[in-house]
PDB file with one MODEL, atoms N, CA, C and O in Angstrom:
MODEL        1
ATOM      1  N   MET A   1       0.843  -1.182   0.000  1.00  0.00           N
ATOM      2  CA  MET A   1       0.000   0.000   0.000  1.00  0.00           C
ATOM      3  C   MET A   1       0.885   1.241   0.000  1.00  0.00           C
ATOM      4  O   MET A   1       1.966   1.257   0.589  1.00  0.00           O
ATOM      5  N   LYS A   2       0.405   2.263  -0.666  1.00  0.00           N
ATOM      6  CA  LYS A   2       1.112   3.531  -0.617  1.00  0.00           C
ATOM      7  C   LYS A   2       0.951   4.127   0.777  1.00  0.00           C
ATOM      8  O   LYS A   2       0.020   3.780   1.505  1.00  0.00           O
ATOM      9  N   ARG A   3       1.840   5.006   1.136  1.00  0.00           N
ATOM     10  CA  ARG A   3       1.824   5.628   2.461  1.00  0.00           C
ATOM     11  C   ARG A   3       0.462   6.262   2.767  1.00  0.00           C
ATOM     12  O   ARG A   3      -0.023   6.157   3.894  1.00  0.00           O
ATOM     13  N   SER A   4      -0.158   6.915   1.782  1.00  0.00           N
ATOM     14  CA  SER A   4      -1.454   7.566   2.019  1.00  0.00           C
ATOM     15  C   SER A   4      -2.581   6.551   2.176  1.00  0.00           C
ATOM     16  O   SER A   4      -3.657   6.890   2.670  1.00  0.00           O
ATOM     17  N   ASP A   5      -2.340   5.304   1.757  1.00  0.00           N
ATOM     18  CA  ASP A   5      -3.349   4.257   1.861  1.00  0.00           C
ATOM     19  C   ASP A   5      -3.220   3.444   3.141  1.00  0.00           C
ATOM     20  O   ASP A   5      -3.947   2.470   3.335  1.00  0.00           O
ATOM     21  N   THR A   6      -2.304   3.835   4.012  1.00  0.00           N
ATOM     22  CA  THR A   6      -2.076   3.088   5.231  1.00  0.00           C
ATOM     23  C   THR A   6      -3.364   2.999   6.045  1.00  0.00           C
ATOM     24  O   THR A   6      -4.120   3.966   6.142  1.00  0.00           O
ATOM     25  N   ILE A   7      -3.595   1.850   6.616  1.00  0.00           N
ATOM     26  CA  ILE A   7      -4.781   1.630   7.435  1.00  0.00           C
ATOM     27  C   ILE A   7      -4.726   2.542   8.656  1.00  0.00           C
ATOM     28  O   ILE A   7      -3.723   2.593   9.368  1.00  0.00           O
ATOM     29  N   LYS A   8      -5.809   3.249   8.879  1.00  0.00           N
ATOM     30  CA  LYS A   8      -5.884   4.193  10.008  1.00  0.00           C
ATOM     31  C   LYS A   8      -6.437   3.484  11.241  1.00  0.00           C
ATOM     32  O   LYS A   8      -7.362   2.677  11.144  1.00  0.00           O
ATOM     33  N   VAL A   9      -5.864   3.792  12.393  1.00  0.00           N
ATOM     34  CA  VAL A   9      -6.290   3.203  13.661  1.00  0.00           C
ATOM     35  C   VAL A   9      -6.470   4.340  14.660  1.00  0.00           C
ATOM     36  O   VAL A   9      -5.613   5.216  14.769  1.00  0.00           O
ATOM     37  N   THR A  10      -7.592   4.327  15.392  1.00  0.00           N
ATOM     38  CA  THR A  10      -7.814   5.373  16.395  1.00  0.00           C
ATOM     39  C   THR A  10      -6.806   5.228  17.535  1.00  0.00           C
ATOM     40  O   THR A  10      -6.211   4.166  17.716  1.00  0.00           O
ATOM     41  N   LYS A  11      -6.625   6.286  18.286  1.00  0.00           N
ATOM     42  CA  LYS A  11      -5.706   6.255  19.424  1.00  0.00           C
ATOM     43  C   LYS A  11      -6.132   5.180  20.421  1.00  0.00           C
ATOM     44  O   LYS A  11      -5.292   4.451  20.950  1.00  0.00           O
ATOM     45  N   GLU A  12      -7.433   5.083  20.676  1.00  0.00           N
ATOM     46  CA  GLU A  12      -7.936   4.097  21.630  1.00  0.00           C
ATOM     47  C   GLU A  12      -7.633   2.674  21.159  1.00  0.00           C
ATOM     48  O   GLU A  12      -7.181   1.835  21.938  1.00  0.00           O
ATOM     49  N   LYS A  13      -7.889   2.413  19.868  1.00  0.00           N
ATOM     50  CA  LYS A  13      -7.632   1.075  19.316  1.00  0.00           C
ATOM     51  C   LYS A  13      -6.131   0.791  19.293  1.00  0.00           C
ATOM     52  O   LYS A  13      -5.709  -0.334  19.560  1.00  0.00           O
ATOM     53  N   ARG A  14      -5.332   1.798  18.977  1.00  0.00           N
ATOM     54  CA  ARG A  14      -3.875   1.636  18.964  1.00  0.00           C
ATOM     55  C   ARG A  14      -3.371   1.287  20.373  1.00  0.00           C
ATOM     56  O   ARG A  14      -2.503   0.429  20.531  1.00  0.00           O
ATOM     57  N   ASP A  15      -3.919   1.954  21.386  1.00  0.00           N
ATOM     58  CA  ASP A  15      -3.544   1.648  22.767  1.00  0.00           C
ATOM     59  C   ASP A  15      -3.914   0.208  23.124  1.00  0.00           C
ATOM     60  O   ASP A  15      -3.138  -0.492  23.775  1.00  0.00           O
ATOM     61  N   GLU A  16      -5.105  -0.234  22.695  1.00  0.00           N
ATOM     62  CA  GLU A  16      -5.528  -1.621  22.947  1.00  0.00           C
ATOM     63  C   GLU A  16      -4.590  -2.609  22.259  1.00  0.00           C
ATOM     64  O   GLU A  16      -4.202  -3.620  22.845  1.00  0.00           O
ATOM     65  N   MET A  17      -4.230  -2.308  21.014  1.00  0.00           N
ATOM     66  CA  MET A  17      -3.332  -3.194  20.270  1.00  0.00           C
ATOM     67  C   MET A  17      -1.949  -3.238  20.908  1.00  0.00           C
ATOM     68  O   MET A  17      -1.344  -4.305  21.018  1.00  0.00           O
ATOM     69  N   SER A  18      -1.454  -2.088  21.325  1.00  0.00           N
ATOM     70  CA  SER A  18      -0.147  -2.026  21.988  1.00  0.00           C
ATOM     71  C   SER A  18      -0.167  -2.847  23.271  1.00  0.00           C
ATOM     72  O   SER A  18       0.780  -3.575  23.568  1.00  0.00           O
ATOM     73  N   SER A  19      -1.238  -2.725  24.014  1.00  0.00           N
ATOM     74  CA  SER A  19      -1.378  -3.501  25.246  1.00  0.00           C
ATOM     75  C   SER A  19      -1.393  -4.994  24.945  1.00  0.00           C
ATOM     76  O   SER A  19      -0.780  -5.780  25.667  1.00  0.00           O
ATOM     77  N   ALA A  20      -2.090  -5.389  23.882  1.00  0.00           N
ATOM     78  CA  ALA A  20      -2.145  -6.799  23.497  1.00  0.00           C
ATOM     79  C   ALA A  20      -0.756  -7.313  23.113  1.00  0.00           C
ATOM     80  O   ALA A  20      -0.397  -8.439  23.458  1.00  0.00           O
ATOM     81  N   ILE A  21       0.017  -6.505  22.411  1.00  0.00           N
ATOM     82  CA  ILE A  21       1.386  -6.897  22.046  1.00  0.00           C
ATOM     83  C   ILE A  21       2.234  -7.058  23.298  1.00  0.00           C
ATOM     84  O   ILE A  21       2.951  -8.048  23.446  1.00  0.00           O
ATOM     85  N   LYS A  22       2.153  -6.088  24.196  1.00  0.00           N
ATOM     86  CA  LYS A  22       2.921  -6.174  25.447  1.00  0.00           C
ATOM     87  C   LYS A  22       2.546  -7.425  26.230  1.00  0.00           C
ATOM     88  O   LYS A  22       3.417  -8.141  26.723  1.00  0.00           O
ATOM     89  N   ASN A  23       1.248  -7.683  26.340  1.00  0.00           N
ATOM     90  CA  ASN A  23       0.787  -8.868  27.079  1.00  0.00           C
ATOM     91  C   ASN A  23       1.257 -10.156  26.415  1.00  0.00           C
ATOM     92  O   ASN A  23       1.643 -11.105  27.097  1.00  0.00           O
ATOM     93  N   TYR A  24       1.227 -10.190  25.097  1.00  0.00           N
ATOM     94  CA  TYR A  24       1.682 -11.378  24.375  1.00  0.00           C
ATOM     95  C   TYR A  24       3.157 -11.650  24.662  1.00  0.00           C
ATOM     96  O   TYR A  24       3.528 -12.773  25.005  1.00  0.00           O
ATOM     97  N   PHE A  25       3.990 -10.632  24.523  1.00  0.00           N
ATOM     98  CA  PHE A  25       5.424 -10.829  24.748  1.00  0.00           C
ATOM     99  C   PHE A  25       5.714 -11.219  26.194  1.00  0.00           C
ATOM    100  O   PHE A  25       6.603 -12.030  26.451  1.00  0.00           O
ATOM    101  N   LEU A  26       4.974 -10.651  27.130  1.00  0.00           N
ATOM    102  CA  LEU A  26       5.172 -10.993  28.532  1.00  0.00           C
ATOM    103  C   LEU A  26       4.758 -12.434  28.797  1.00  0.00           C
ATOM    104  O   LEU A  26       5.473 -13.173  29.474  1.00  0.00           O
ATOM    105  N   LYS A  27       3.617 -12.832  28.272  1.00  0.00           N
ATOM    106  CA  LYS A  27       3.100 -14.183  28.517  1.00  0.00           C
ATOM    107  C   LYS A  27       3.895 -15.248  27.766  1.00  0.00           C
ATOM    108  O   LYS A  27       4.274 -16.261  28.354  1.00  0.00           O
ATOM    109  N   GLU A  28       4.153 -15.033  26.479  1.00  0.00           N
ATOM    110  CA  GLU A  28       4.764 -16.055  25.635  1.00  0.00           C
ATOM    111  C   GLU A  28       6.286 -16.077  25.701  1.00  0.00           C
ATOM    112  O   GLU A  28       6.905 -17.132  25.561  1.00  0.00           O
ATOM    113  N   ARG A  29       6.883 -14.917  25.913  1.00  0.00           N
ATOM    114  CA  ARG A  29       8.346 -14.850  25.866  1.00  0.00           C
ATOM    115  C   ARG A  29       8.975 -14.358  27.165  1.00  0.00           C
ATOM    116  O   ARG A  29      10.196 -14.282  27.301  1.00  0.00           O
ATOM    117  N   GLU A  30       8.101 -14.025  28.118  1.00  0.00           N
ATOM    118  CA  GLU A  30       8.556 -13.488  29.401  1.00  0.00           C
ATOM    119  C   GLU A  30       9.462 -12.278  29.210  1.00  0.00           C
ATOM    120  O   GLU A  30      10.467 -12.115  29.902  1.00  0.00           O
ATOM    121  N   GLU A  31       9.078 -11.431  28.252  1.00  0.00           N
ATOM    122  CA  GLU A  31       9.804 -10.195  27.961  1.00  0.00           C
ATOM    123  C   GLU A  31       8.888  -9.012  28.206  1.00  0.00           C
ATOM    124  O   GLU A  31       7.734  -9.006  27.775  1.00  0.00           O
ATOM    125  N   GLU A  32       9.405  -8.018  28.895  1.00  0.00           N
ATOM    126  CA  GLU A  32       8.652  -6.783  29.043  1.00  0.00           C
ATOM    127  C   GLU A  32       9.025  -5.861  27.898  1.00  0.00           C
ATOM    128  O   GLU A  32      10.204  -5.658  27.605  1.00  0.00           O
ATOM    129  N   MET A  33       8.021  -5.312  27.260  1.00  0.00           N
ATOM    130  CA  MET A  33       8.245  -4.435  26.109  1.00  0.00           C
ATOM    131  C   MET A  33       7.970  -2.996  26.516  1.00  0.00           C
ATOM    132  O   MET A  33       7.017  -2.714  27.242  1.00  0.00           O
ATOM    133  N   GLY A  34       8.802  -2.105  26.048  1.00  0.00           N
ATOM    134  CA  GLY A  34       8.580  -0.685  26.263  1.00  0.00           C
ATOM    135  C   GLY A  34       7.632  -0.127  25.218  1.00  0.00           C
ATOM    136  O   GLY A  34       7.278  -0.804  24.253  1.00  0.00           O
ATOM    137  N   ASP A  35       7.229   1.111  25.424  1.00  0.00           N
ATOM    138  CA  ASP A  35       6.298   1.750  24.499  1.00  0.00           C
ATOM    139  C   ASP A  35       6.899   1.916  23.101  1.00  0.00           C
ATOM    140  O   ASP A  35       6.199   1.730  22.106  1.00  0.00           O
ATOM    141  N   LEU A  36       8.185   2.262  23.014  1.00  0.00           N
ATOM    142  CA  LEU A  36       8.814   2.460  21.713  1.00  0.00           C
ATOM    143  C   LEU A  36       8.857   1.152  20.917  1.00  0.00           C
ATOM    144  O   LEU A  36       8.469   1.121  19.749  1.00  0.00           O
ATOM    145  N   ALA A  37       9.325   0.084  21.545  1.00  0.00           N
ATOM    146  CA  ALA A  37       9.413  -1.208  20.863  1.00  0.00           C
ATOM    147  C   ALA A  37       8.024  -1.689  20.436  1.00  0.00           C
ATOM    148  O   ALA A  37       7.841  -2.188  19.326  1.00  0.00           O
ATOM    149  N   THR A  38       7.066  -1.531  21.323  1.00  0.00           N
ATOM    150  CA  THR A  38       5.702  -1.946  21.007  1.00  0.00           C
ATOM    151  C   THR A  38       5.148  -1.138  19.840  1.00  0.00           C
ATOM    152  O   THR A  38       4.510  -1.689  18.944  1.00  0.00           O
ATOM    153  N   GLY A  39       5.392   0.157  19.854  1.00  0.00           N
ATOM    154  CA  GLY A  39       4.929   1.021  18.768  1.00  0.00           C
ATOM    155  C   GLY A  39       5.552   0.645  17.436  1.00  0.00           C
ATOM    156  O   GLY A  39       4.878   0.673  16.406  1.00  0.00           O
ATOM    157  N   LEU A  40       6.835   0.294  17.445  1.00  0.00           N
ATOM    158  CA  LEU A  40       7.508  -0.093  16.207  1.00  0.00           C
ATOM    159  C   LEU A  40       6.952  -1.404  15.659  1.00  0.00           C
ATOM    160  O   LEU A  40       6.760  -1.545  14.452  1.00  0.00           O
ATOM    161  N   ILE A  41       6.694  -2.356  16.545  1.00  0.00           N
ATOM    162  CA  ILE A  41       6.098  -3.621  16.111  1.00  0.00           C
ATOM    163  C   ILE A  41       4.701  -3.379  15.546  1.00  0.00           C
ATOM    164  O   ILE A  41       4.347  -3.922  14.500  1.00  0.00           O
ATOM    165  N   LEU A  42       3.916  -2.567  16.236  1.00  0.00           N
ATOM    166  CA  LEU A  42       2.560  -2.273  15.769  1.00  0.00           C
ATOM    167  C   LEU A  42       2.595  -1.568  14.419  1.00  0.00           C
ATOM    168  O   LEU A  42       1.806  -1.893  13.532  1.00  0.00           O
ATOM    169  N   ASP A  43       3.508  -0.600  14.253  1.00  0.00           N
ATOM    170  CA  ASP A  43       3.638   0.086  12.964  1.00  0.00           C
ATOM    171  C   ASP A  43       3.978  -0.908  11.855  1.00  0.00           C
ATOM    172  O   ASP A  43       3.429  -0.824  10.757  1.00  0.00           O
ATOM    173  N   PHE A  44       4.874  -1.841  12.134  1.00  0.00           N
ATOM    174  CA  PHE A  44       5.237  -2.859  11.151  1.00  0.00           C
ATOM    175  C   PHE A  44       4.021  -3.696  10.770  1.00  0.00           C
ATOM    176  O   PHE A  44       3.770  -3.939   9.589  1.00  0.00           O
ATOM    177  N   ILE A  45       3.275  -4.131  11.768  1.00  0.00           N
ATOM    178  CA  ILE A  45       2.087  -4.952  11.501  1.00  0.00           C
ATOM    179  C   ILE A  45       1.085  -4.169  10.648  1.00  0.00           C
ATOM    180  O   ILE A  45       0.552  -4.697   9.673  1.00  0.00           O
ATOM    181  N   ILE A  46       0.834  -2.921  11.014  1.00  0.00           N
ATOM    182  CA  ILE A  46      -0.135  -2.101  10.288  1.00  0.00           C
ATOM    183  C   ILE A  46       0.318  -1.846   8.859  1.00  0.00           C
ATOM    184  O   ILE A  46      -0.488  -1.929   7.932  1.00  0.00           O
ATOM    185  N   GLU A  47       1.589  -1.538   8.670  1.00  0.00           N
ATOM    186  CA  GLU A  47       2.074  -1.169   7.341  1.00  0.00           C
ATOM    187  C   GLU A  47       2.355  -2.371   6.450  1.00  0.00           C
ATOM    188  O   GLU A  47       2.113  -2.310   5.245  1.00  0.00           O
ATOM    189  N   GLU A  48       2.853  -3.448   7.011  1.00  0.00           N
ATOM    190  CA  GLU A  48       3.308  -4.571   6.193  1.00  0.00           C
ATOM    191  C   GLU A  48       2.348  -5.767   6.168  1.00  0.00           C
ATOM    192  O   GLU A  48       2.244  -6.441   5.143  1.00  0.00           O
ATOM    193  N   LEU A  49       1.657  -6.039   7.252  1.00  0.00           N
ATOM    194  CA  LEU A  49       0.829  -7.240   7.338  1.00  0.00           C
ATOM    195  C   LEU A  49      -0.662  -6.962   7.200  1.00  0.00           C
ATOM    196  O   LEU A  49      -1.375  -7.710   6.532  1.00  0.00           O
ATOM    197  N   ALA A  50      -1.130  -5.904   7.823  1.00  0.00           N
ATOM    198  CA  ALA A  50      -2.567  -5.612   7.828  1.00  0.00           C
ATOM    199  C   ALA A  50      -3.172  -5.487   6.430  1.00  0.00           C
ATOM    200  O   ALA A  50      -4.306  -5.923   6.231  1.00  0.00           O
ATOM    201  N   PRO A  51      -2.464  -4.910   5.450  1.00  0.00           N
ATOM    202  CA  PRO A  51      -3.070  -4.822   4.114  1.00  0.00           C
ATOM    203  C   PRO A  51      -3.469  -6.182   3.539  1.00  0.00           C
ATOM    204  O   PRO A  51      -4.464  -6.277   2.821  1.00  0.00           O
ATOM    205  N   GLU A  52      -2.714  -7.223   3.843  1.00  0.00           N
ATOM    206  CA  GLU A  52      -3.067  -8.553   3.357  1.00  0.00           C
ATOM    207  C   GLU A  52      -4.376  -9.036   3.982  1.00  0.00           C
ATOM    208  O   GLU A  52      -5.218  -9.614   3.294  1.00  0.00           O
ATOM    209  N   PHE A  53      -4.547  -8.801   5.274  1.00  0.00           N
ATOM    210  CA  PHE A  53      -5.792  -9.176   5.947  1.00  0.00           C
ATOM    211  C   PHE A  53      -6.958  -8.342   5.419  1.00  0.00           C
ATOM    212  O   PHE A  53      -8.060  -8.853   5.216  1.00  0.00           O
ATOM    213  N   TYR A  54      -6.705  -7.069   5.203  1.00  0.00           N
ATOM    214  CA  TYR A  54      -7.735  -6.177   4.664  1.00  0.00           C
ATOM    215  C   TYR A  54      -8.175  -6.666   3.285  1.00  0.00           C
ATOM    216  O   TYR A  54      -9.368  -6.790   3.008  1.00  0.00           O
ATOM    217  N   ASN A  55      -7.194  -6.939   2.426  1.00  0.00           N
ATOM    218  CA  ASN A  55      -7.512  -7.399   1.074  1.00  0.00           C
ATOM    219  C   ASN A  55      -8.262  -8.721   1.094  1.00  0.00           C
ATOM    220  O   ASN A  55      -9.155  -8.938   0.276  1.00  0.00           O
ATOM    221  N   GLN A  56      -7.911  -9.601   2.016  1.00  0.00           N
ATOM    222  CA  GLN A  56      -8.633 -10.866   2.127  1.00  0.00           C
ATOM    223  C   GLN A  56     -10.074 -10.617   2.550  1.00  0.00           C
ATOM    224  O   GLN A  56     -10.988 -11.283   2.063  1.00  0.00           O
ATOM    225  N   GLY A  57     -10.284  -9.664   3.451  1.00  0.00           N
ATOM    226  CA  GLY A  57     -11.637  -9.303   3.872  1.00  0.00           C
ATOM    227  C   GLY A  57     -12.453  -8.742   2.716  1.00  0.00           C
ATOM    228  O   GLY A  57     -13.635  -9.055   2.572  1.00  0.00           O
ATOM    229  N   VAL A  58     -11.821  -7.912   1.895  1.00  0.00           N
ATOM    230  CA  VAL A  58     -12.504  -7.371   0.714  1.00  0.00           C
ATOM    231  C   VAL A  58     -12.886  -8.504  -0.224  1.00  0.00           C
ATOM    232  O   VAL A  58     -14.013  -8.547  -0.718  1.00  0.00           O
ATOM    233  N   TYR A  59     -11.953  -9.424  -0.474  1.00  0.00           N
ATOM    234  CA  TYR A  59     -12.235 -10.547  -1.373  1.00  0.00           C
ATOM    235  C   TYR A  59     -13.342 -11.441  -0.806  1.00  0.00           C
ATOM    236  O   TYR A  59     -14.234 -11.869  -1.539  1.00  0.00           O
ATOM    237  N   ASP A  60     -13.281 -11.720   0.490  1.00  0.00           N
ATOM    238  CA  ASP A  60     -14.323 -12.546   1.120  1.00  0.00           C
ATOM    239  C   ASP A  60     -15.685 -11.872   1.006  1.00  0.00           C
ATOM    240  O   ASP A  60     -16.688 -12.541   0.757  1.00  0.00           O
ATOM    241  N   SER A  61     -15.727 -10.557   1.186  1.00  0.00           N
ATOM    242  CA  SER A  61     -16.988  -9.807   1.048  1.00  0.00           C
ATOM    243  C   SER A  61     -17.505  -9.890  -0.375  1.00  0.00           C
ATOM    244  O   SER A  61     -18.700 -10.082  -0.603  1.00  0.00           O
ATOM    245  N   TYR A  62     -16.601  -9.745  -1.327  1.00  0.00           N
ATOM    246  CA  TYR A  62     -16.967  -9.842  -2.741  1.00  0.00           C
ATOM    247  C   TYR A  62     -17.560 -11.219  -3.045  1.00  0.00           C
ATOM    248  O   TYR A  62     -18.601 -11.326  -3.693  1.00  0.00           O
ATOM    249  N   THR A  63     -16.891 -12.261  -2.573  1.00  0.00           N
ATOM    250  CA  THR A  63     -17.358 -13.624  -2.809  1.00  0.00           C
ATOM    251  C   THR A  63     -18.729 -13.838  -2.172  1.00  0.00           C
ATOM    252  O   THR A  63     -19.614 -14.430  -2.790  1.00  0.00           O
ATOM    253  N   TYR A  64     -18.905 -13.364  -0.951  1.00  0.00           N
ATOM    254  CA  TYR A  64     -20.193 -13.494  -0.263  1.00  0.00           C
ATOM    255  C   TYR A  64     -21.295 -12.773  -1.042  1.00  0.00           C
ATOM    256  O   TYR A  64     -22.378 -13.320  -1.252  1.00  0.00           O
ATOM    257  N   MET A  65     -21.009 -11.549  -1.463  1.00  0.00           N
ATOM    258  CA  MET A  65     -22.018 -10.777  -2.193  1.00  0.00           C
ATOM    259  C   MET A  65     -22.344 -11.444  -3.528  1.00  0.00           C
ATOM    260  O   MET A  65     -23.501 -11.467  -3.948  1.00  0.00           O
ATOM    261  N   GLN A  66     -21.343 -11.975  -4.182  1.00  0.00           N
ATOM    262  CA  GLN A  66     -21.577 -12.653  -5.455  1.00  0.00           C
ATOM    263  C   GLN A  66     -22.472 -13.883  -5.248  1.00  0.00           C
ATOM    264  O   GLN A  66     -23.391 -14.121  -6.032  1.00  0.00           O
ATOM    265  N   ASP A  67     -22.205 -14.653  -4.204  1.00  0.00           N
ATOM    266  CA  ASP A  67     -23.038 -15.814  -3.888  1.00  0.00           C
ATOM    267  C   ASP A  67     -24.459 -15.389  -3.532  1.00  0.00           C
ATOM    268  O   ASP A  67     -25.424 -16.044  -3.928  1.00  0.00           O
ATOM    269  N   THR A  68     -24.586 -14.311  -2.797  1.00  0.00           N
ATOM    270  CA  THR A  68     -25.898 -13.808  -2.395  1.00  0.00           C
ATOM    271  C   THR A  68     -26.696 -13.346  -3.611  1.00  0.00           C
ATOM    272  O   THR A  68     -27.899 -13.594  -3.696  1.00  0.00           O
ATOM    273  N   ILE A  69     -26.042 -12.684  -4.536  1.00  0.00           N
ATOM    274  CA  ILE A  69     -26.711 -12.235  -5.754  1.00  0.00           C
ATOM    275  C   ILE A  69     -27.209 -13.447  -6.547  1.00  0.00           C
ATOM    276  O   ILE A  69     -28.307 -13.417  -7.102  1.00  0.00           O
ATOM    277  N   GLU A  70     -26.409 -14.502  -6.598  1.00  0.00           N
ATOM    278  CA  GLU A  70     -26.839 -15.728  -7.283  1.00  0.00           C
ATOM    279  C   GLU A  70     -28.097 -16.286  -6.622  1.00  0.00           C
ATOM    280  O   GLU A  70     -29.008 -16.748  -7.310  1.00  0.00           O
ATOM    281  N   ASP A  71     -28.150 -16.245  -5.288  1.00  0.00           N
ATOM    282  CA  ASP A  71     -29.338 -16.710  -4.556  1.00  0.00           C
ATOM    283  C   ASP A  71     -30.567 -15.857  -4.913  1.00  0.00           C
ATOM    284  O   ASP A  71     -31.664 -16.387  -5.088  1.00  0.00           O
ATOM    285  N   VAL A  72     -30.376 -14.547  -5.017  1.00  0.00           N
ATOM    286  CA  VAL A  72     -31.488 -13.663  -5.359  1.00  0.00           C
ATOM    287  C   VAL A  72     -31.990 -13.982  -6.762  1.00  0.00           C
ATOM    288  O   VAL A  72     -33.198 -14.003  -6.995  1.00  0.00           O
ATOM    289  N   LEU A  73     -31.092 -14.227  -7.684  1.00  0.00           N
ATOM    290  CA  LEU A  73     -31.501 -14.541  -9.049  1.00  0.00           C
ATOM    291  C   LEU A  73     -32.285 -15.846  -9.128  1.00  0.00           C
ATOM    292  O   LEU A  73     -33.092 -16.033 -10.038  1.00  0.00           O
ATOM    293  N   SER A  74     -32.053 -16.735  -8.188  1.00  0.00           N
ATOM    294  CA  SER A  74     -32.732 -18.040  -8.215  1.00  0.00           C
ATOM    295  C   SER A  74     -34.226 -17.923  -7.888  1.00  0.00           C
ATOM    296  O   SER A  74     -34.967 -18.879  -8.117  1.00  0.00           O
ATOM    297  N   ILE A  75     -34.683 -16.804  -7.371  1.00  0.00           N
ATOM    298  CA  ILE A  75     -36.094 -16.660  -7.032  1.00  0.00           C
ATOM    299  C   ILE A  75     -36.902 -16.020  -8.160  1.00  0.00           C
ATOM    300  O   ILE A  75     -38.091 -15.744  -7.997  1.00  0.00           O
ATOM    301  N   GLN A  76     -36.261 -15.784  -9.296  1.00  0.00           N
ATOM    302  CA  GLN A  76     -36.981 -15.208 -10.429  1.00  0.00           C
ATOM    303  C   GLN A  76     -38.120 -16.136 -10.859  1.00  0.00           C
ATOM    304  O   GLN A  76     -38.019 -17.359 -10.759  1.00  0.00           O
ATOM    305  N   LYS A  77     -39.179 -15.538 -11.329  1.00  0.00           N
ATOM    306  CA  LYS A  77     -40.313 -16.304 -11.850  1.00  0.00           C
ATOM    307  C   LYS A  77     -40.282 -16.223 -13.379  1.00  0.00           C
ATOM    308  O   LYS A  77     -40.044 -15.163 -13.958  1.00  0.00           O
ATOM    309  N   TYR A  78     -40.520 -17.326 -13.989  1.00  0.00           N
ATOM    310  CA  TYR A  78     -40.510 -17.375 -15.460  1.00  0.00           C
ATOM    311  C   TYR A  78     -41.870 -17.596 -16.008  1.00  0.00           C
ATOM    312  O   TYR A  78     -42.042 -17.663 -17.225  1.00  0.00           O
TER     313      TYR A  78
ENDMDL
END
């Protein structure tokens, strides 16, 4: 994604995500993460990984809508 297309996250959601990252590292790796390290990991996820999940969601929505339209067409009367 281009820089202007980066997925936007509210401050509240970003804080929740940062907390989840910190909790994960503490629980799984017994490492305490600082705010800077957590922010860098979150930025990486948002910029590099999230677009793939977003695109998959768009494709899944497209597929669902296409299937739904086929269902609607099946009720036509001839």
